[in-house]
C-alpha angles and dihedrals in degrees: 000000000000129000122209127192109217123221092256091055101259124122133235130181132208126195140190125215117207117200119212138251093009092050091218113164127216117192118208117195115210114246101181124077124215134195092223131046092223091055090050091052093047094050094044092049089053091049090051092049090050091050091051091049090052090052093050096050112102095015120118117256115256129214120245109243096209107024116197116265120241113230122199113219 
């Protein structure tokens, strides 16, 4: 994710999704402008999460090769 401050002082963010294992990259240019860099980051992060969720829908579930161990304390 990259943030850019525009000449008039507003912020815009771009992000790139990388699919595994093919390593294909999809660049998404930010369209919205924000008054604050933190707001731009938050909104762009949410957009990226939504894009990932859209990619996952309809794909078969995969098994985890090395599942985490449960430790009793």
